[in-house]
C-alpha positions in Angstrom: -28.0 6.0 18.5 -25.1 7.6 19.2 -24.5 9.7 16.2 -21.3 12.2 16.0 -22.6 15.9 16.1 -18.9 17.3 15.5 -19.1 16.5 12.1 -20.5 18.8 9.2 -23.9 17.8 7.8 -26.4 18.4 5.6 -29.9 18.6 6.9 -30.7 15.4 5.1 -27.7 13.6 7.1 -29.3 14.4 10.4 -32.5 12.6 9.4 -32.1 9.3 11.6 -34.4 6.6 9.7 -36.5 4.7 11.4 -35.2 1.4 12.1 -37.3 -1.8 13.3 -34.4 -3.2 15.2 -31.7 -2.3 18.0 -28.5 -1.4 17.1 -25.5 -3.2 19.1 -23.5 -1.8 21.4 -20.0 -0.6 19.9 -16.3 -1.1 21.6 -14.7 2.1 23.0 -14.0 4.2 20.3 -16.5 3.5 17.5 -19.7 5.4 17.0 -22.6 5.1 14.4 -23.0 7.5 11.4 -25.4 7.4 8.8 -24.9 6.6 5.4 -25.0 9.5 3.4 -27.6 9.3 0.3 -27.0 10.6 -3.0 -28.4 13.3 -4.1 -29.8 13.0 -7.8 -27.3 12.5 -10.4 -25.8 15.8 -10.1 -21.7 16.5 -8.3 -18.4 16.9 -8.8 -15.9 13.4 -9.7 -12.4 13.0 -9.5 -11.3 10.3 -12.6 -9.2 7.9 -12.6 -7.8 7.3 -15.6 -4.7 5.2 -14.8 -6.5 1.8 -16.6 -5.6 1.7 -20.3 -9.1 1.0 -21.2 -11.5 1.8 -18.2 -12.1 4.9 -16.2 -13.5 5.4 -12.7 -15.0 8.4 -11.4 -15.1 9.1 -7.5 -17.9 11.0 -6.6 -16.6 13.8 -4.3 -18.2 16.6 -1.7 -14.9 19.6 -2.5 -11.8 19.8 -3.3 -9.5 20.6 -0.5 -6.6 21.6 -2.7 -5.2 21.2 -6.3 -2.3 22.3 -7.9 1.2 21.4 -9.2 4.7 20.5 -7.5 7.3 20.7 -9.4 7.0 16.5 -10.2 3.3 15.7 -10.5 -0.3 16.9 -10.3 -1.7 17.2 -6.6 -5.7 16.7 -6.0 -6.8 16.3 -2.4 -10.3 15.9 -2.0 -12.9 14.7 0.4 -14.9 11.9 -1.4 -18.3 10.4 -0.8 -17.1 6.8 -0.2 -13.5 7.0 0.8 -13.6 10.0 3.3 -10.7 12.3 2.1 -8.7 11.3 -0.6 -5.2 11.9 -2.3 -4.7 11.7 -6.1 -1.3 12.1 -7.9 -1.4 12.8 -11.2 -4.8 11.2 -11.5 -4.0 8.0 -10.3 -5.6 8.0 -6.3 -3.1 7.3 -3.4 -4.5 6.1 -0.7 -7.9 7.5 1.0 -8.6 7.8 4.8 -11.1 5.1 4.7 -8.4 2.6 4.0 -4.8 3.9 4.1 -4.7 2.1 7.6 -5.2 -1.3 5.8 -2.3 -0.3 3.2 0.2 1.3 5.4 -0.5 -1.6 7.6 0.3 -4.3 5.4 2.8 -2.6 3.6 4.9 -2.3 7.1 4.0 -4.7 9.5 5.1 -7.8 8.1 8.4 -7.2 7.6 9.0 -5.3 11.1 7.1 -8.1 12.7 9.1 -11.0 11.0 12.4 -9.1 11.6 14.3 -9.9 15.2 15.4 -6.4 16.2 14.5 -3.8 13.7 16.4 -0.5 14.7 17.2 1.6 11.5 14.8 1.8 9.0 14.6 3.6 5.2 11.5 4.3 3.6 11.8 5.5 -0.1 8.8 7.6 -1.1 6.2 7.7 1.2 5.1 11.2 1.0 1.9 11.1 3.0 3.7 10.2 6.6 1.8 7.3 7.3 4.5 4.9 6.0 7.0 6.8 8.6 3.9 6.4 11.2 3.7 2.9 11.2 7.5 2.3 11.4 7.7 4.9 14.3 5.1 2.7 16.0 7.7 0.1 16.8 9.7 1.2 19.9 13.1 -0.5 19.1 13.3 1.9 15.9 16.0 4.4 16.9 16.3 6.3 13.3 13.9 6.6 10.5 15.0 7.8 7.7 12.3 9.2 5.0 13.1 10.5 1.6 11.0 12.1 -0.9 11.9 13.7 -3.6 8.8 16.1 -3.6 9.3 18.4 -0.7 6.0 20.3 -1.8 3.7 17.2 -2.0 5.3 16.0 1.4 4.3 19.9 3.1 0.7 19.2 1.5 0.3 16.0 3.2 1.6 17.8 6.3 -0.7 20.2 6.0 -3.9 18.4 4.3 -3.5 14.5 5.7 -3.0 14.9 9.7 -4.5 11.7 10.3 -2.0 9.7 7.7 1.3 11.1 9.6 -0.3 11.7 13.0 2.9 14.0 14.1 5.4 11.1 12.6 6.9 14.2 11.0 8.1 15.5 14.3 9.2 12.8 15.7 12.7 13.0 16.8 13.9 9.7 15.4 12.8 10.8 12.1 15.0 11.9 9.4 13.5 13.9 6.1 15.9 14.4 3.0 14.1 15.7 -0.1 15.9 14.1 -2.6 16.0 11.2 -5.1 16.1 7.8 -3.1 18.4 6.4 -5.6 20.9 8.9 -5.6 20.8 9.1 -1.9 21.7 4.9 -1.6 24.5 6.0 -4.4 26.4 8.2 -1.9 25.5 6.6 1.5 27.3 4.4 3.5 24.4 3.8 6.2 23.3 0.2 7.0 19.6 -0.7 7.4 17.5 -3.1 9.1 14.5 -2.5 7.0 14.1 -0.8 3.5 10.7 0.1 2.3 10.0 1.7 -1.0 6.4 3.2 -1.0 7.1 5.1 -4.5 4.3 5.7 -7.4 3.4 2.9 -9.5 5.0 3.8 -12.8 6.7 1.0 -15.5 5.6 2.8 -18.3 9.4 3.9 -18.6 8.8 7.3 -16.4 11.4 8.4 -13.4 10.2 5.9 -11.2 10.8 2.9 -13.0 14.7 3.4 -12.0 13.2 2.4 -8.1 12.3 -0.7 -9.9 15.2 -2.4 -11.5 17.5 -4.8 -10.7 20.6 -2.2 -10.5 18.4 -0.6 -8.2 17.9 -3.5 -6.0 21.3 -5.0 -5.8 22.2 -1.1 -4.5 19.5 -1.4 -2.0 20.5 -4.9 -0.8 24.3 -3.5 -0.8 22.8 -1.1 2.6 20.6 -4.3 4.3 22.2 -5.5 7.2 22.8 -9.2 6.6 19.6 -10.5 8.1 17.6 -7.0 6.2 14.2 -7.2 4.8 13.6 -5.3 1.7 9.7 -4.4 1.0 8.2 -2.6 -1.7 4.7 -1.8 -2.6 4.2 -4.0 -5.9 1.0 -2.3 -7.8 -2.0 -4.4 -8.5 -2.1 -7.8 -8.1 -4.3 -10.1 -9.1 -4.9 -13.2 -11.8 -6.7 -10.4 -13.7 -3.7 -8.0 -13.2 -0.3 -9.7 -12.9 2.2 -8.6 -15.4 4.0 -5.6 -13.9 3.8 -7.9 -10.1 5.6 -10.7 -11.7 8.1 -8.6 -13.6 8.8 -7.0 -9.9 9.2 -10.6 -8.5 11.4 -12.2 -10.6 13.9 -8.9 -10.6 14.2 -9.2 -6.7 14.8 -12.7 -7.1 18.3 -12.4 -9.1 18.9 -10.2 -5.9 17.7 -11.8 -3.0 17.3 -15.7 -1.8 13.9 -15.0 -0.4 11.1 -13.4 -2.3 7.5 -13.6 -1.5 4.5 -12.0 -2.9 1.9 -10.8 -0.9 -1.6 -8.7 -1.1 -4.8 -7.3 0.2 -8.2 -5.7 -1.2 -7.7 -2.4 -0.9 -11.2 -0.9 -1.5 -10.4 2.9 -2.6 -8.1 1.1 -5.1 -11.0 -0.9 -6.7 -8.8 -4.0 -6.8 -6.5 -6.6 -4.7 -3.1 -4.4 -4.5 0.2 -6.6 -4.1 3.6 -6.2 -2.0 6.8 -7.8 -2.1 9.0 -9.0 1.1 12.5 -9.6 0.2 15.3 -10.9 2.1 18.4 -13.3 2.4 16.8 -15.5 5.1 13.4 -14.5 6.3 10.4 -16.5 5.0 7.0 -15.8 6.2 6.5 -19.6 5.9 8.0 -19.7 9.4 5.7 -17.6 11.0 2.8 -19.0 12.2 -0.4 -17.0 12.8 0.2 -17.8 16.9 3.8 -16.4 16.4 2.7 -12.9 14.7 0.1 -12.4 17.1 2.4 -13.0 19.8 4.8 -10.3 18.0 1.9 -7.7 17.6 1.1 -7.7 21.4 4.9 -7.4 22.6 5.6 -4.9 20.0 2.7 -3.0 19.2 0.2 -3.7 21.7 -3.4 -4.6 21.5 -4.5 -1.1 20.6 -2.5 0.2 17.5 -3.4 -2.0 14.8 -7.0 -1.3 12.9 -6.6 -4.3 10.6 -3.5 -6.9 10.7 -3.6 -10.1 13.0 -1.7 -13.3 12.3 -4.2 -15.1 10.6 -4.4 -12.1 8.2 -0.9 -11.8 7.4 -0.4 -15.3 7.0 -3.3 -15.4 4.3 -2.4 -12.8 2.8 0.5 -14.9 1.4 -2.0 -17.7 -0.1 -2.9 -17.5 -3.7 -5.4 -18.8 -5.6 -4.2 -22.1 -8.3 -4.4 -19.4 -11.1 -2.6 -16.8 -9.7 0.4 -19.2 -7.9 0.3 -20.6 -12.1 0.8 -17.0 -13.4 3.6 -16.3 -10.4 5.7 -19.3 -11.4 5.9 -18.5 -15.0 9.2 -17.2 -16.7 9.4 -13.5 -18.1 11.5 -10.3 -18.1 12.8 -8.7 -15.2 13.2 -4.6 -15.4 16.6 -3.5 -16.0 18.3 0.1 -16.2 17.5 2.0 -19.1 15.5 -1.0 -21.1 11.7 -0.3 -21.5 9.7 -3.1 -20.3 7.4 -4.7 -22.6 5.0 -6.9 -21.3 4.6 -10.6 -22.4 1.2 -11.3 -24.0 -1.8 -12.1 -22.3 -2.3 -16.2 -21.4 -5.7 -17.7 -22.7 -6.9 -21.0 -22.3 -8.9 -23.2 -24.6 -12.7 -22.7 -24.3 -14.2 -26.1 -23.2 -15.8 -27.5 -26.0 -18.2 -30.3 -25.0 -17.0 -31.2 -22.0 -19.3 -32.0 -19.1 -19.0 -31.9 -15.3 -17.3 -34.7 -13.7 -20.3 -35.8 -12.6 -21.9 -36.6 -16.1 -19.0 -38.1 -17.2 -19.1 -41.0 -15.0 
């Protein structure tokens, strides 16, 4: 059985189980690795307490980096389940195991649905992976990435090389270290696509100014007529929807077309949401076949690890309960106005009702 021998392992990792079945051959670029078995209950963990009620612990092999920049606490750790992972202020941001899925679904739908993306603005995206996915398109002649935290970008450049894959050094890339909103306030540039990939903070912190109606109006003014705006839009499912729906309602005050989509990111322990907004582009206009042809023409058959035309199309489809919640009215996000979540919605418990077949 092929097993990589250039990966550090403990002696127990090298013990190959005796299987009673043959392993199928893998396509080029894939290889088998034995699953690491937990050794007892001891070990170090990174604790994730972003949820107000629940805590999650990521068991780790080692801490690669731990420190504080001017803006946030930073931990880079090698986890047992998800490989190397980045944590900011105690919340996981991305992991080696599934950052490809997150960054592909964040970037590629917008760039594939744009006729000819040439100039792209990224606000946030410190790991460099968002920039990587943008620069995979040869049509892109310039990508401006703005991140307020230069120290974090330097840490990611050193510790997360498979995230950026040299994107920081691409001659088409311009890196600026400043507040993204301040940049747009003073800029006269226009872009084909704007991507906002900043920390998910709606609890009246500094990042909230990148989630408000006033910011979206500012971003809109820097988009060309057929431009597309993308924002990572927080946890999103029928069990966790309030912040995402507030972002969606806010974008709808600025853009004619606003669409929610999502995927499950395993290291995030749930379903993650995204929003695509424009004045003219509707994902409903793109069939799975059209998207597959765009992927092949623009990126080739090998670049994407996850996305296909049917996968992109399916990410815009929501269950009945989720669609009900998306359609509800509610508050939008405004500058200098605290976001107060609407109350929960509960259904009446069935009382004495029978299955339809038993009522007939």
